[in-house]
TIRO-2110 file (N, C-alpha, C; in Angstrom, 1 decimal):
// TIRO-2110
92.7, 81.0, 105.3, N, 1, A
92.8, 80.3, 104.0, CA, 1, A
94.2, 79.8, 103.9, C, 1, A
94.4, 78.6, 103.7, N, 2, A
95.8, 78.0, 103.6, CA, 2, A
96.0, 77.6, 102.2, C, 2, A
97.2, 77.9, 101.7, N, 3, A
97.6, 77.6, 100.3, CA, 3, A
97.4, 76.2, 100.0, C, 3, A
97.7, 75.2, 100.9, N, 4, A
97.6, 73.8, 100.5, CA, 4, A
96.1, 73.4, 100.3, C, 4, A
95.2, 74.1, 101.0, N, 5, A
93.8, 73.8, 100.8, CA, 5, A
93.3, 74.3, 99.4, C, 5, A
94.0, 75.2, 98.9, N, 6, A
93.7, 75.8, 97.6, CA, 6, A
94.1, 74.8, 96.4, C, 6, A
95.0, 74.0, 96.7, N, 7, A
95.5, 73.0, 95.7, CA, 7, A
96.1, 73.7, 94.5, C, 7, A
96.7, 74.9, 94.8, N, 8, A
97.4, 75.6, 93.7, CA, 8, A
98.9, 75.4, 93.8, C, 8, A
99.4, 74.9, 92.7, N, 9, A
100.9, 74.6, 92.7, CA, 9, A
101.4, 75.2, 91.4, C, 9, A
102.7, 75.6, 91.4, N, 10, A
103.3, 76.0, 90.2, CA, 10, A
103.3, 74.9, 89.2, C, 10, A
103.2, 75.4, 87.9, N, 11, A
103.1, 74.4, 86.8, CA, 11, A
101.7, 74.3, 86.3, C, 11, A
100.6, 74.7, 87.1, N, 12, A
99.3, 74.6, 86.6, CA, 12, A
99.2, 75.5, 85.3, C, 12, A
98.5, 75.0, 84.3, N, 13, A
98.5, 75.8, 83.0, CA, 13, A
97.2, 75.6, 82.3, C, 13, A
96.9, 76.4, 81.4, N, 14, A
95.7, 76.3, 80.5, CA, 14, A
96.0, 76.9, 79.2, C, 14, A
95.3, 76.4, 78.2, N, 15, A
95.4, 76.9, 76.8, CA, 15, A
94.0, 77.4, 76.4, C, 15, A
93.9, 78.5, 75.7, N, 16, A
92.6, 79.0, 75.2, CA, 16, A
92.9, 79.4, 73.7, C, 16, A
91.9, 79.3, 72.9, N, 17, A
91.9, 79.7, 71.5, CA, 17, A
90.8, 80.7, 71.3, C, 17, A
91.2, 81.7, 70.5, N, 18, A
90.3, 82.8, 70.2, CA, 18, A
90.3, 83.1, 68.7, C, 18, A
89.2, 83.4, 68.2, N, 19, A
89.1, 83.9, 66.8, CA, 19, A
88.8, 85.4, 66.8, C, 19, A
89.7, 86.2, 66.3, N, 20, A
89.5, 87.7, 66.4, CA, 20, A
88.3, 88.1, 65.6, C, 20, A
87.4, 88.9, 66.4, N, 21, A
86.2, 89.4, 65.8, CA, 21, A
86.5, 90.9, 65.4, C, 21, A
85.7, 91.4, 64.5, N, 22, A
85.8, 92.8, 64.0, CA, 22, A
85.6, 93.8, 65.2, C, 22, A
84.9, 93.4, 66.2, N, 23, A
84.6, 94.2, 67.4, CA, 23, A
85.8, 94.2, 68.4, C, 23, A
86.9, 93.4, 68.1, N, 24, A
88.0, 93.3, 68.9, CA, 24, A
89.3, 94.0, 68.3, C, 24, A
89.0, 94.9, 67.4, N, 25, A
90.2, 95.6, 66.7, CA, 25, A
90.5, 96.9, 67.4, C, 25, A
91.7, 97.4, 67.2, N, 26, A
92.1, 98.6, 67.8, CA, 26, A
91.2, 99.8, 67.2, C, 26, A
90.9, 99.7, 65.9, N, 27, A
90.0, 100.7, 65.3, CA, 27, A
88.6, 100.7, 65.9, C, 27, A
88.0, 99.5, 66.2, N, 28, A
86.7, 99.5, 66.7, CA, 28, A
86.6, 100.0, 68.2, C, 28, A
87.6, 99.6, 69.0, N, 29, A
87.5, 100.0, 70.4, CA, 29, A
88.2, 101.3, 70.7, C, 29, A
88.8, 101.9, 69.6, N, 30, A
89.4, 103.2, 69.7, CA, 30, A
90.7, 103.2, 70.5, C, 30, A
91.4, 102.1, 70.5, N, 31, A
92.7, 102.1, 71.1, CA, 31, A
93.8, 102.3, 70.1, C, 31, A
93.4, 102.5, 68.8, N, 32, A
94.3, 102.8, 67.7, CA, 32, A
93.4, 103.0, 66.5, C, 32, A
94.1, 103.1, 65.3, N, 33, A
93.3, 103.4, 64.1, CA, 33, A
93.3, 102.3, 63.1, C, 33, A
93.9, 101.2, 63.4, N, 34, A
94.0, 100.1, 62.4, CA, 34, A
93.1, 98.9, 62.8, C, 34, A
92.6, 98.2, 61.8, N, 35, A
91.8, 97.0, 62.0, CA, 35, A
92.6, 95.7, 62.3, C, 35, A
93.3, 95.8, 63.5, N, 36, A
94.1, 94.7, 63.9, CA, 36, A
93.7, 94.4, 65.4, C, 36, A
94.1, 93.2, 65.9, N, 37, A
93.8, 92.9, 67.3, CA, 37, A
94.3, 94.0, 68.2, C, 37, A
93.3, 94.5, 69.0, N, 38, A
93.6, 95.5, 70.0, CA, 38, A
94.4, 95.0, 71.2, C, 38, A
95.4, 95.7, 71.6, N, 39, A
96.2, 95.3, 72.8, CA, 39, A
95.3, 95.0, 74.0, C, 39, A
94.3, 95.9, 74.3, N, 40, A
93.4, 95.6, 75.5, CA, 40, A
92.7, 94.3, 75.3, C, 40, A
92.4, 93.9, 74.1, N, 41, A
91.7, 92.6, 73.9, CA, 41, A
92.7, 91.4, 74.1, C, 41, A
93.9, 91.6, 73.7, N, 42, A
94.9, 90.6, 73.9, CA, 42, A
95.1, 90.4, 75.4, C, 42, A
95.1, 91.5, 76.1, N, 43, A
95.2, 91.5, 77.6, CA, 43, A
94.0, 90.7, 78.2, C, 43, A
92.8, 90.9, 77.7, N, 44, A
91.7, 90.1, 78.2, CA, 44, A
91.8, 88.7, 77.9, C, 44, A
92.3, 88.3, 76.7, N, 45, A
92.5, 86.9, 76.3, CA, 45, A
93.5, 86.3, 77.3, C, 45, A
94.5, 87.0, 77.7, N, 46, A
95.5, 86.4, 78.6, CA, 46, A
94.9, 86.3, 80.0, C, 46, A
94.2, 87.3, 80.5, N, 47, A
93.5, 87.2, 81.8, CA, 47, A
92.6, 86.0, 81.8, C, 47, A
91.8, 85.9, 80.8, N, 48, A
90.8, 84.7, 80.7, CA, 48, A
91.5, 83.4, 80.8, C, 48, A
92.6, 83.3, 80.2, N, 49, A
93.4, 82.0, 80.2, CA, 49, A
94.0, 81.8, 81.6, C, 49, A
94.5, 82.8, 82.2, N, 50, A
95.0, 82.6, 83.6, CA, 50, A
93.9, 82.2, 84.6, C, 50, A
92.7, 82.8, 84.4, N, 51, A
91.6, 82.4, 85.3, CA, 51, A
91.3, 80.9, 85.0, C, 51, A
91.3, 80.5, 83.8, N, 52, A
91.0, 79.1, 83.4, CA, 52, A
92.0, 78.1, 84.1, C, 52, A
93.3, 78.6, 84.2, N, 53, A
94.3, 77.7, 84.8, CA, 53, A
94.1, 77.5, 86.3, C, 53, A
93.5, 78.4, 86.9, N, 54, A
93.4, 78.3, 88.4, CA, 54, A
92.0, 78.1, 89.0, C, 54, A
91.0, 78.3, 88.2, N, 55, A
89.6, 78.4, 88.7, CA, 55, A
89.2, 77.0, 89.4, C, 55, A
89.6, 75.9, 88.8, N, 56, A
89.1, 74.6, 89.3, CA, 56, A
90.0, 74.2, 90.5, C, 56, A
90.9, 75.0, 91.0, N, 57, A
91.7, 74.6, 92.1, CA, 57, A
91.4, 75.5, 93.4, C, 57, A
90.3, 76.2, 93.3, N, 58, A
89.9, 77.1, 94.4, CA, 58, A
88.7, 76.5, 95.0, C, 58, A
88.5, 76.7, 96.4, N, 59, A
87.3, 76.2, 97.0, CA, 59, A
86.1, 77.1, 96.6, C, 59, A
84.9, 76.5, 96.8, N, 60, A
83.7, 77.3, 96.6, CA, 60, A
83.7, 78.6, 97.3, C, 60, A
83.3, 79.6, 96.7, N, 61, A
83.3, 80.9, 97.3, CA, 61, A
84.5, 81.8, 97.1, C, 61, A
85.5, 81.2, 96.5, N, 62, A
86.8, 82.0, 96.2, CA, 62, A
87.0, 82.1, 94.7, C, 62, A
87.6, 83.2, 94.3, N, 63, A
88.0, 83.4, 92.9, CA, 63, A
89.3, 84.2, 92.9, C, 63, A
89.7, 84.6, 91.7, N, 64, A
90.9, 85.4, 91.6, CA, 64, A
90.6, 86.7, 90.9, C, 64, A
91.3, 87.8, 91.3, N, 65, A
91.1, 89.1, 90.6, CA, 65, A
92.5, 89.5, 90.1, C, 65, A
92.5, 90.0, 88.9, N, 66, A
93.8, 90.5, 88.3, CA, 66, A
94.1, 91.9, 88.9, C, 66, A
95.4, 92.1, 89.2, N, 67, A
95.8, 93.4, 89.7, CA, 67, A
97.0, 94.0, 89.1, C, 67, A
97.7, 93.2, 88.2, N, 68, A
98.9, 93.7, 87.5, CA, 68, A
99.2, 92.9, 86.3, C, 68, A
99.5, 93.6, 85.2, N, 69, A
100.0, 92.9, 84.0, CA, 69, A
101.1, 93.6, 83.3, C, 69, A
102.1, 92.9, 82.9, N, 70, A
103.1, 93.5, 82.0, CA, 70, A
103.0, 92.7, 80.7, C, 70, A
102.6, 93.5, 79.7, N, 71, A
102.3, 92.8, 78.4, CA, 71, A
103.1, 93.5, 77.3, C, 71, A
103.7, 92.6, 76.5, N, 72, A
104.4, 93.0, 75.3, CA, 72, A
103.6, 92.5, 74.1, C, 72, A
103.0, 93.4, 73.3, N, 73, A
102.2, 93.0, 72.1, CA, 73, A
103.1, 93.3, 71.0, C, 73, A
103.7, 92.2, 70.4, N, 74, A
104.9, 92.4, 69.5, CA, 74, A
104.6, 92.2, 68.0, C, 74, A
103.4, 91.8, 67.7, N, 75, A
103.1, 91.6, 66.3, CA, 75, A
101.6, 91.7, 66.0, C, 75, A
101.2, 92.3, 64.9, N, 76, A
99.8, 92.5, 64.6, CA, 76, A
99.1, 91.2, 64.1, C, 76, A
97.8, 91.1, 64.3, N, 77, A
96.9, 90.0, 63.9, CA, 77, A
95.6, 90.5, 63.3, C, 77, A
95.2, 90.0, 62.2, N, 78, A
94.0, 90.4, 61.5, CA, 78, A
92.8, 89.8, 62.0, C, 78, A
91.6, 90.4, 61.7, N, 79, A
90.3, 89.9, 62.0, CA, 79, A
90.2, 88.5, 61.4, C, 79, A
89.6, 87.6, 62.1, N, 80, A
89.4, 86.1, 61.8, CA, 80, A
90.6, 85.3, 62.0, C, 80, A
91.7, 85.9, 62.4, N, 81, A
92.9, 85.1, 62.8, CA, 81, A
92.6, 84.3, 64.0, C, 81, A
93.2, 83.1, 64.2, N, 82, A
93.1, 82.3, 65.4, CA, 82, A
94.3, 82.6, 66.3, C, 82, A
94.0, 82.9, 67.5, N, 83, A
95.1, 83.2, 68.5, CA, 83, A
95.0, 82.1, 69.6, C, 83, A
96.1, 81.5, 69.9, N, 84, A
96.2, 80.6, 71.1, CA, 84, A
97.0, 81.2, 72.2, C, 84, A
96.5, 81.1, 73.4, N, 85, A
97.2, 81.7, 74.5, CA, 85, A
97.5, 80.5, 75.5, C, 85, A
98.7, 80.4, 75.9, N, 86, A
99.1, 79.4, 77.0, CA, 86, A
99.5, 80.2, 78.2, C, 86, A
98.9, 79.9, 79.3, N, 87, A
99.2, 80.6, 80.6, CA, 87, A
99.7, 79.5, 81.6, C, 87, A
100.7, 79.8, 82.3, N, 88, A
101.3, 78.9, 83.3, CA, 88, A
101.5, 79.6, 84.6, C, 88, A
101.1, 79.0, 85.7, N, 89, A
101.3, 79.5, 87.0, CA, 89, A
102.8, 79.2, 87.4, C, 89, A
103.5, 80.3, 87.6, N, 90, A
104.9, 80.1, 87.9, CA, 90, A
105.3, 80.4, 89.3, C, 90, A
104.4, 81.0, 90.1, N, 91, A
104.8, 81.3, 91.5, CA, 91, A
103.5, 81.5, 92.3, C, 91, A
103.5, 81.0, 93.5, N, 92, A
102.4, 81.2, 94.5, CA, 92, A
103.0, 81.7, 95.8, C, 92, A
102.5, 82.9, 96.2, N, 93, A
103.0, 83.5, 97.4, CA, 93, A
101.8, 83.9, 98.2, C, 93, A
101.4, 82.9, 99.1, N, 94, A
100.1, 83.1, 99.8, CA, 94, A
98.9, 83.2, 98.9, C, 94, A
98.3, 84.4, 98.9, N, 95, A
97.1, 84.6, 98.1, CA, 95, A
97.5, 85.2, 96.7, C, 95, A
98.8, 85.5, 96.5, N, 96, A
99.2, 86.1, 95.2, CA, 96, A
99.7, 85.0, 94.3, C, 96, A
99.2, 85.1, 93.0, N, 97, A
99.5, 84.1, 92.0, CA, 97, A
100.2, 84.9, 90.8, C, 97, A
101.3, 84.3, 90.4, N, 98, A
102.1, 84.9, 89.2, CA, 98, A
102.0, 84.0, 88.1, C, 98, A
101.6, 84.5, 86.9, N, 99, A
101.5, 83.7, 85.7, CA, 99, A
102.4, 84.3, 84.6, C, 99, A
102.8, 83.4, 83.7, N, 100, A
103.5, 83.8, 82.5, CA, 100, A
102.5, 83.3, 81.4, C, 100, A
102.4, 84.1, 80.3, N, 101, A
101.6, 83.8, 79.2, CA, 101, A
102.2, 84.1, 77.9, C, 101, A
101.9, 83.3, 76.9, N, 102, A
102.4, 83.5, 75.6, CA, 102, A
101.2, 83.4, 74.6, C, 102, A
101.1, 84.4, 73.7, N, 103, A
100.0, 84.4, 72.7, CA, 103, A
100.7, 84.2, 71.3, C, 103, A
100.1, 83.2, 70.6, N, 104, A
100.6, 82.9, 69.2, CA, 104, A
99.5, 82.9, 68.2, C, 104, A
99.9, 83.3, 67.0, N, 105, A
99.1, 83.1, 65.8, CA, 105, A
99.8, 82.1, 65.0, C, 105, A
99.3, 80.9, 64.9, N, 106, A
100.0, 79.7, 64.3, CA, 106, A
101.3, 79.6, 65.1, C, 106, A
102.5, 79.7, 64.5, N, 107, A
103.7, 79.6, 65.2, CA, 107, A
104.4, 80.9, 65.5, C, 107, A
103.8, 82.0, 65.1, N, 108, A
104.3, 83.3, 65.4, CA, 108, A
103.9, 83.9, 66.7, C, 108, A
104.8, 84.2, 67.6, N, 109, A
104.5, 84.8, 68.9, CA, 109, A
104.0, 86.2, 68.6, C, 109, A
102.8, 86.6, 69.1, N, 110, A
102.3, 87.9, 68.9, CA, 110, A
102.4, 88.7, 70.3, C, 110, A
102.6, 88.0, 71.4, N, 111, A
102.6, 88.7, 72.6, CA, 111, A
103.0, 87.8, 73.8, C, 111, A
103.6, 88.4, 74.8, N, 112, A
103.9, 87.6, 76.0, CA, 112, A
103.7, 88.5, 77.2, C, 112, A
103.3, 87.9, 78.4, N, 113, A
103.0, 88.7, 79.5, CA, 113, A
103.3, 88.0, 80.8, C, 113, A
103.5, 88.8, 81.9, N, 114, A
103.5, 88.4, 83.2, CA, 114, A
102.3, 89.0, 83.9, C, 114, A
101.5, 88.1, 84.5, N, 115, A
100.2, 88.6, 85.1, CA, 115, A
100.1, 88.2, 86.5, C, 115, A
99.7, 89.1, 87.4, N, 116, A
99.5, 88.8, 88.8, CA, 116, A
98.0, 88.8, 89.2, C, 116, A
97.6, 87.8, 89.9, N, 117, A
96.2, 87.7, 90.4, CA, 117, A
96.2, 87.5, 91.9, C, 117, A
95.1, 87.9, 92.5, N, 118, A
95.0, 87.7, 94.0, CA, 118, A
93.8, 86.8, 94.2, C, 118, A
93.9, 85.8, 95.1, N, 119, A
92.8, 85.0, 95.6, CA, 119, A
92.0, 85.8, 96.5, C, 119, A
90.7, 85.9, 96.3, N, 120, A
89.8, 86.6, 97.2, CA, 120, A
88.5, 85.8, 97.5, C, 120, A
88.0, 86.1, 98.7, N, 121, A
86.7, 85.5, 99.0, CA, 121, A
85.6, 86.4, 98.2, C, 121, A
84.8, 85.7, 97.4, N, 122, A
83.9, 86.5, 96.5, CA, 122, A
83.0, 87.4, 97.3, C, 122, A
82.4, 86.9, 98.4, N, 123, A
81.4, 87.6, 99.2, CA, 123, A
82.1, 88.8, 99.8, C, 123, A
83.2, 88.6, 100.5, N, 124, A
83.9, 89.8, 101.1, CA, 124, A
84.3, 90.8, 100.1, C, 124, A
84.8, 90.3, 98.9, N, 125, A
85.3, 91.3, 97.9, CA, 125, A
84.1, 92.1, 97.4, C, 125, A
83.0, 91.5, 97.1, N, 126, A
81.8, 92.2, 96.6, CA, 126, A
81.2, 93.2, 97.6, C, 126, A
81.4, 92.8, 98.9, N, 127, A
80.8, 93.7, 99.9, CA, 127, A
81.5, 95.0, 100.0, C, 127, A
82.7, 95.1, 99.5, N, 128, A
83.5, 96.4, 99.4, CA, 128, A
82.8, 97.4, 98.6, C, 128, A
82.0, 96.9, 97.6, N, 129, A
81.3, 97.9, 96.7, CA, 129, A
80.2, 98.6, 97.5, C, 129, A
79.5, 97.9, 98.4, N, 130, A
78.4, 98.6, 99.1, CA, 130, A
78.8, 99.4, 100.3, C, 130, A
80.1, 99.4, 100.6, N, 131, A
80.6, 100.1, 101.7, CA, 131, A
81.1, 101.5, 101.3, C, 131, A
80.8, 101.9, 100.1, N, 132, A
81.3, 103.2, 99.6, CA, 132, A
80.3, 104.3, 99.8, C, 132, A
END
């Protein structure tokens, strides 16, 4: 698998918008006691947006899997708030992709992250499950 065949270049980006549901609060998923956006959900929003930035640049049969995230969740957000996440591919090292992401509620930054994903062959990756 060659990087140039993947058509992945730094600068690729994506934006996603999410409306916080009551099932996405810290209180509901038990990651805290308050009815605000849960940090694990913010992490999922960021991962989803990073996938969106790269998925159309991979050949058939390949995908990416997340393996590291550094997330600062710096402000609370209430149920029904709209969150926008912008993710940008900042570094490609063979199969390893590094993204930066910023999450905002209107103009207020609520979180930022560095996220690493690995390009994998879907079939080979899934076959690892049956080898246990």
